[in-house]
FIZALO-286725 format. One record per residue (C-alpha): residue in one letter; residue number from 1; x, y negated, z negated. Coordinates in pm, 1 decimal, decimal comma. Each point is the difference from the previous one (the first is absolute). Layout:
<drentors>
res;n;east;north;up
A;NUM;X;Y;Z
...
</drentors>
This chain:
<drentors>
res;n;east;north;up
M;1;-14652,0;-1439,8;-11895,6
V;2;-155,6;29,7;-361,9
T;3;297,5;-195,7;-139,4
N;4;-35,1;-252,6;256,6
K;5;-367,5;-53,4;-85,7
I;6;82,5;3,7;-376,3
K;7;257,9;-259,6;57,1
L;8;-207,2;-211,2;217,2
W;9;-284,1;9,6;-266,1
M;10;239,2;-97,3;-275,5
A;11;124,8;-296,0;206,4
T;12;-348,2;-106,9;82,0
A;13;-105,6;37,4;-357,4
T;14;299,4;-229,4;-103,1
L;15;-137,4;-267,5;243,1
I;16;-342,5;24,2;-112,6
G;17;94,9;0,6;-345,1
T;18;231,2;-306,2;17,4
T;19;-262,5;-183,0;194,5
V;20;-313,3;68,5;-218,2
G;21;82,7;-155,5;-323,3
A;22;-106,1;-277,7;-207,4
G;23;-82,8;-212,4;307,5
I;24;-317,7;206,5;68,6
L;25;-156,2;-118,5;-328,6
A;26;9,5;-346,9;104,0
L;27;-146,1;40,0;329,3
P;28;-393,2;13,3;-80,1
Y;29;27,1;-328,7;-205,9
V;30;206,2;-207,1;264,3
I;31;-204,6;140,5;292,6
S;32;-311,2;-126,2;-199,4
R;33;108,4;-343,0;21,4
S;34;46,9;3,3;401,4
G;35;-279,9;254,0;47,1
F;36;37,0;364,4;97,8
L;37;-3,1;-23,6;370,6
I;38;283,2;-256,0;-17,3
G;39;179,3;246,2;-227,6
L;40;-56,7;291,2;230,8
V;41;166,7;-154,9;304,8
E;42;301,2;-124,1;-214,0
I;43;41,2;348,8;-148,4
I;44;20,9;151,3;339,6
V;45;224,2;-251,9;145,3
L;46;237,0;-13,9;-276,4
G;47;-25,5;381,6;-33,3
L;48;120,9;38,3;360,2
A;49;267,1;-242,1;-54,2
S;50;135,4;183,7;-288,9
I;51;18,8;310,9;206,8
L;52;202,0;-196,0;280,8
L;53;226,8;-163,4;-270,8
N;54;75,5;345,4;-163,4
L;55;73,6;141,0;366,8
F;56;246,0;-286,7;49,8
V;57;166,8;121,2;-349,5
G;58;0,7;349,7;121,3
E;59;172,2;-96,2;323,3
I;60;259,2;-186,6;-189,3
I;61;94,4;269,5;-231,0
L;62;8,7;263,2;294,4
R;63;240,6;-222,7;180,4
T;64;242,1;3,3;-285,7
K;65;236,6;276,2;-92,8
K;66;20,1;-85,0;-382,4
N;67;-276,8;5,8;-249,3
Y;68;-102,9;-322,3;-177,7
Q;69;-292,7;-159,7;-157,2
L;70;-154,3;-303,7;189,9
S;71;226,2;-234,3;-132,1
G;72;295,2;181,5;116,2
Y;73;-156,7;37,9;362,6
V;74;-83,5;-370,0;1,0
G;75;370,4;-96,6;-97,0
K;76;147,9;243,7;243,7
Y;77;-174,8;-168,5;309,0
L;78;-65,8;-365,9;-136,1
G;79;314,2;-37,5;-228,7
P;80;39,8;-95,3;-365,3
W;81;-252,4;-264,8;4,0
G;82;-275,7;221,8;130,7
K;83;92,5;278,2;-256,7
H;84;-28,2;-236,1;-286,9
L;85;-319,6;-176,9;110,1
M;86;-155,1;356,7;42,0
A;87;135,4;101,7;-325,3
F;88;-160,8;-295,5;-178,6
S;89;-338,3;54,6;208,1
L;90;2,1;371,1;-127,4
V;91;70,7;-71,5;-355,2
V;92;-274,7;-270,9;-14,3
G;93;-258,0;190,3;200,4
I;94;65,7;336,2;-194,5
Y;95;26,0;-171,6;-340,2
G;96;-333,0;-153,6;61,2
A;97;-155,0;342,4;108,3
L;98;134,4;186,1;-305,9
I;99;-141,2;-270,5;-227,2
A;100;-326,5;28,0;190,7
Y;101;0,5;367,8;-49,9
L;102;60,5;-20,3;-363,1
I;103;-277,5;-241,7;-57,0
G;104;-221,1;192,2;222,4
E;105;55,2;355,9;-152,8
G;106;-60,0;-135,9;-354,0
E;107;-348,1;-133,1;107,7
V;108;-98,1;300,0;188,4
L;109;90,4;256,5;-248,0
K;110;-166,0;-217,8;-285,2
T;111;-329,2;6,8;207,7
V;112;37,5;382,9;21,1
F;113;117,1;98,5;-357,0
G;114;-67,3;-320,0;-208,2
G;115;251,1;-136,1;-224,9
N;116;265,0;-246,4;59,4
S;117;117,9;-81,9;354,4
F;118;358,0;-120,1;-97,2
F;119;55,4;342,4;-167,8
Y;120;-114,1;172,1;337,7
S;121;251,8;-214,2;183,4
L;122;287,6;100,3;-218,8
L;123;-95,5;348,6;35,0
F;124;-27,1;-13,2;381,4
F;125;333,5;-180,6;27,9
A;126;168,2;278,9;-220,2
F;127;-146,3;288,6;216,2
A;128;76,7;-176,8;331,5
A;129;348,6;-126,7;-75,1
G;130;86,3;354,9;-109,3
I;131;-121,6;146,5;337,7
V;132;192,1;-269,8;176,9
F;133;328,5;79,9;-194,6
F;134;-3,9;363,3;135,1
G;135;20,7;-116,6;345,4
I;136;-104,5;86,0;348,1
R;137;-130,9;360,3;-57,8
A;138;-198,7;-59,1;-310,3
L;139;-132,1;-298,8;195,7
G;140;-106,2;189,2;309,3
K;141;-183,3;262,3;-195,2
A;142;-185,2;-256,8;-214,1
E;143;-96,3;-199,2;293,0
I;144;-137,8;295,3;187,7
I;145;-223,2;95,3;-303,2
M;146;-112,7;-371,2;-100,1
T;147;-65,4;-94,1;366,4
S;148;-202,1;322,8;65,4
L;149;-210,5;-81,0;-305,2
M;150;-41,7;-343,8;101,8
V;151;-128,3;66,7;353,2
A;152;-242,3;256,5;-162,6
A;153;-119,6;-264,5;-229,7
V;154;-72,1;-266,1;269,4
L;155;-189,8;262,0;216,4
L;156;-209,7;80,8;-278,2
L;157;-52,4;-355,7;-102,6
G;158;-150,0;-55,8;352,0
I;159;-227,7;292,7;-28,9
F;160;-139,5;-75,2;-343,6
S;161;-43,0;-364,7;32,6
F;162;-146,5;-19,4;353,9
E;163;-349,2;-31,9;-113,9
K;164;75,8;-284,3;-250,8
I;165;159,0;-241,3;230,5
E;166;-182,6;-308,4;61,9
I;167;26,6;-81,4;392,5
G;168;-65,7;-370,8;-91,0
N;169;304,2;-31,1;-193,4
L;170;222,3;102,3;310,0
S;171;-174,6;-252,2;236,2
T;172;135,3;-341,9;-138,7
V;173;246,1;-190,8;180,5
N;174;185,7;-311,0;-178,3
F;175;219,6;-195,6;245,3
P;176;140,7;-259,5;-243,7
F;177;181,1;312,1;-178,2
L;178;91,8;160,5;354,0
L;179;355,9;64,2;-114,6
F;180;-48,3;57,6;-390,4
P;181;41,5;385,4;29,2
Y;182;291,8;-35,5;223,7
G;183;279,6;18,3;-264,3
A;184;-156,1;273,3;-202,8
I;185;-41,6;208,1;330,2
L;186;340,7;-60,0;88,2
F;187;118,7;118,9;-361,5
A;188;-257,3;300,1;38,7
F;189;212,5;121,4;330,2
M;190;335,8;-71,9;-144,1
S;191;188,6;344,7;76,5
A;192;313,2;-60,7;201,5
T;193;216,8;99,6;-305,1
A;194;-153,8;359,6;27,5
I;195;161,9;54,0;347,6
P;196;370,4;81,7;-98,6
E;197;-144,7;251,3;-241,5
M;198;-221,2;144,1;251,2
K;199;314,2;78,6;197,9
E;200;171,1;138,1;-287,5
E;201;-288,9;238,9;-64,7
L;202;-5,7;121,4;358,0
Q;203;343,7;124,8;-42,3
G;204;109,4;-36,1;348,0
R;205;-322,7;65,2;180,1
N;206;1,0;-358,9;146,8
K;207;-241,0;43,1;277,7
L;208;-278,8;39,9;-261,8
L;209;60,4;-340,6;-135,6
K;210;-186,3;-195,8;251,5
K;211;-313,7;229,8;-44,0
A;212;6,3;-31,3;-380,6
I;213;13,3;-369,1;30,0
I;214;-292,4;-14,3;221,2
F;215;-205,7;238,7;-226,7
G;216;130,2;-159,4;-312,0
G;217;-119,0;-329,1;126,9
L;218;-341,3;96,7;135,9
A;219;-126,5;174,4;-327,8
P;220;33,9;-334,3;-207,3
I;221;-216,7;-185,6;255,9
I;222;-264,1;248,3;-39,9
I;223;39,4;8,1;-375,4
Y;224;-16,7;-394,2;-36,1
L;225;-301,5;-35,5;218,9
V;226;-201,3;291,4;-191,2
F;227;111,5;-136,2;-331,8
S;228;-79,8;-355,8;67,0
A;229;-336,0;83,7;142,9
V;230;-104,8;210,8;-285,3
I;231;132,6;-241,0;-283,7
L;232;-143,0;-309,3;167,2
G;233;-308,6;161,5;111,2
M;234;-83,5;80,9;-347,7
V;235;109,8;-282,1;-202,9
G;236;-73,8;-288,2;237,2
P;237;179,6;-339,8;46,8
E;238;-210,7;-173,7;-245,5
N;239;82,5;250,3;-297,3
F;240;384,4;-28,5;102,6
S;241;-14,5;-363,2;-34,6
L;242;-145,8;15,9;-370,2
L;243;293,2;251,5;-116,7
Q;244;303,0;-117,8;-193,6
E;245;338,1;22,4;178,2
N;246;116,3;349,0;-114,9
Q;247;-361,7;133,0;30,5
R;248;33,3;-70,6;384,8
I;249;203,2;314,3;31,2
A;250;-214,8;213,2;221,5
T;251;-51,9;295,6;-231,1
V;252;-53,0;-209,5;-319,5
A;253;-274,6;-179,1;198,0
L;254;-172,4;294,9;100,9
E;255;10,3;150,9;-347,4
L;256;-234,9;-321,0;-93,7
F;257;-244,5;77,1;260,0
S;258;-2,1;391,0;22,2
S;259;43,7;309,0;-215,9
G;260;44,5;371,3;5,2
I;261;223,6;198,8;228,5
L;262;35,8;-281,6;257,3
S;263;163,8;-217,7;-243,6
V;264;222,4;284,1;-110,0
M;265;111,2;79,8;345,3
I;266;98,5;-354,5;100,1
N;267;195,4;-62,1;-303,7
L;268;189,1;334,6;60,0
F;269;50,6;-110,7;342,4
A;270;138,7;-335,7;-104,9
A;271;226,2;180,4;-246,8
F;272;165,6;240,4;240,1
S;273;32,2;-260,9;278,5
M;274;178,5;-241,7;-234,6
G;275;220,3;292,1;-138,0
T;276;118,7;108,2;346,0
A;277;81,0;-354,2;95,4
F;278;204,3;-64,9;-326,1
L;279;195,4;323,7;53,9
A;280;110,7;-104,2;369,8
L;281;67,4;-359,1;-47,2
G;282;185,3;32,9;-352,2
Y;283;219,7;295,3;186,5
A;284;61,7;-249,4;310,9
L;285;105,3;-282,5;-223,3
W;286;229,2;210,1;-185,6
M;287;166,2;157,4;291,2
M;288;30,8;-344,3;156,4
L;289;195,1;-122,0;-302,7
H;290;217,4;313,9;8,6
L;291;79,2;67,8;364,9
D;292;2,6;-349,3;147,2
Y;293;146,7;-170,9;-288,2
G;294;224,0;254,6;-164,6
I;295;-168,1;-45,7;-342,6
K;296;63,1;337,4;-213,7
K;297;-315,1;223,3;-8,4
V;298;-107,5;-66,6;-362,1
P;299;58,3;-378,1;-20,0
A;300;-183,5;-26,6;347,2
Y;301;-282,3;203,6;-147,6
I;302;-47,6;-229,1;-284,3
I;303;19,0;-300,1;200,9
A;304;-272,8;132,2;231,7
L;305;-254,9;75,8;-254,8
L;306;65,4;-187,8;-300,9
P;307;-87,3;-372,4;104,5
P;308;-357,3;86,4;127,1
L;309;-33,2;166,0;-337,5
L;310;122,8;-306,9;-194,3
V;311;-234,0;-249,2;221,7
F;312;-286,0;245,8;-92,2
F;313;82,9;-33,0;-378,8
L;314;-11,2;-402,2;26,9
N;315;-343,1;20,9;179,7
L;316;109,4;-295,7;233,6
T;317;-257,0;75,4;285,3
N;318;-315,0;180,7;111,0
F;319;-74,7;286,8;237,2
I;320;-142,8;-194,5;279,2
S;321;233,4;-269,8;-0,8
V;322;321,3;243,3;24,0
I;323;-168,6;156,5;302,5
N;324;-75,6;-319,9;191,2
F;325;323,7;-163,6;-63,8
I;326;237,4;309,7;86,1
G;327;-217,7;71,6;310,6
A;328;58,6;-335,0;160,4
F;329;355,0;13,9;-126,7
I;330;100,2;315,6;175,8
G;331;-52,1;-176,8;337,3
L;332;365,5;-88,6;-29,4
F;333;100,6;342,9;-67,3
N;334;-191,5;134,1;315,4
I;335;138,7;-264,6;222,4
L;336;341,2;102,0;-108,6
I;337;-92,1;359,6;126,6
V;338;-106,1;-112,2;331,3
L;339;345,5;-210,8;53,5
T;340;189,9;303,8;-115,4
F;341;-189,3;213,2;246,0
W;342;88,7;-216,7;290,3
Q;343;362,4;15,3;-92,4
A;344;-15,4;366,5;-28,7
K;345;-122,4;38,2;351,0
K;346;337,3;-156,1;114,8
K;347;248,7;129,8;-271,7
G;348;-135,3;342,3;-93,2
E;349;245,1;292,2;-65,5
R;350;-181,2;268,6;159,7
K;351;-305,4;101,8;210,7
P;352;-319,4;-2,5;-218,6
E;353;-269,5;272,5;13,5
Y;354;-256,6;-247,7;133,0
Q;355;33,8;-338,6;141,5
L;356;-272,5;-274,1;5,7
K;357;-72,4;-220,5;298,6
G;358;-109,7;-374,0;2,3
R;359;255,6;-70,7;-276,4
F;360;-10,5;-377,8;35,6
F;361;-371,3;-38,1;51,9
F;362;-104,0;219,5;-268,0
G;363;265,4;-163,9;-234,7
V;364;-108,5;-362,6;73,2
M;365;-361,9;121,9;-90,2
L;366;101,0;154,2;-327,9
I;367;181,9;-314,6;-90,3
L;368;-304,4;-239,9;62,5
L;369;-213,7;250,3;-216,8
F;370;235,1;-13,6;-303,8
L;371;32,0;-375,7;57,3
I;372;-380,6;-5,3;-31,9
G;373;36,2;178,4;-336,2
A;374;250,2;-285,4;-138,8
A;375;-260,5;-254,6;104,7
A;376;-262,9;172,8;-190,9
L;377;190,2;-18,1;-308,5
I;378;15,6;-383,2;46,6
L;379;-353,9;-32,2;89,6
Y;380;-139,5;200,3;-291,4
</drentors>
């Protein structure tokens, strides 16, 4: 019983850690453009959609005898075209995320300790790449510790900042920018890559997977709402509009308008959130290249982690632009999951530990939501 609880928490922590990464740091700024009330609705709707999508992935995995990463499952049920398209979507999405984490970690650690953000990004990369290399056990332990610290930090943030929030900053609505936050929020909930890892961590306790997906999906919704309300409530839409591009990272913006223990807590939260997400996504991409494409472990590891570092070195983009672009782009990735789920319902090899009803209706609704994300990229 105790072991089940530990495994459940480890799997839940993996999903929370994968979800709450750099995307959260873009939310206050993008929501400041649309208004908090619009952002609140979009966070709740897309958060629930993310839980449903991850339950789709869980059922796909549980209907399949052999273990794969996501591109392998898609290939099994949709064929080679689906596998390669999913692999392309995963590589682009995860590379974009890892680049954003490198930029964000450097800026956040510079804010806390002073010095050079480039140096801190390299230091973070060396630390995270080392943990990824040691595999699933090191990853699980690191994610439990970092996710626990992250959740504690956001709870303390809510407590210490409550009296400093200006309610007027949270009452604005700007309909011309209705879809402006959409891509960033989609990015912030990108987490389907964690589900195969969660099954591995549960070590045969497959009945716990559904519960871990639901718990691990609800927590980020709450964290995002609290975080966005606190940062936007303290900084305000007008102040966000005055900041330079990389100053629009939530924690950096807050540092400019607050001080003391609150600033330290929010930056530590950001560092932990990006750290856990880098670990999970880096490992997922490495294993996809190794398991689904048969690339040997060391070359696959280098292919997974070196290109984002090179793009970071070349300084080709900024934090918010990466988040928005990848968020809209991953709609393709998510649509492939829905199509795979439909096929797995027909062609699955085993009876899963849970089964979702209303597969066609909910699948169509998810596809429509993800197409809106692509439209948001074109509009803004």
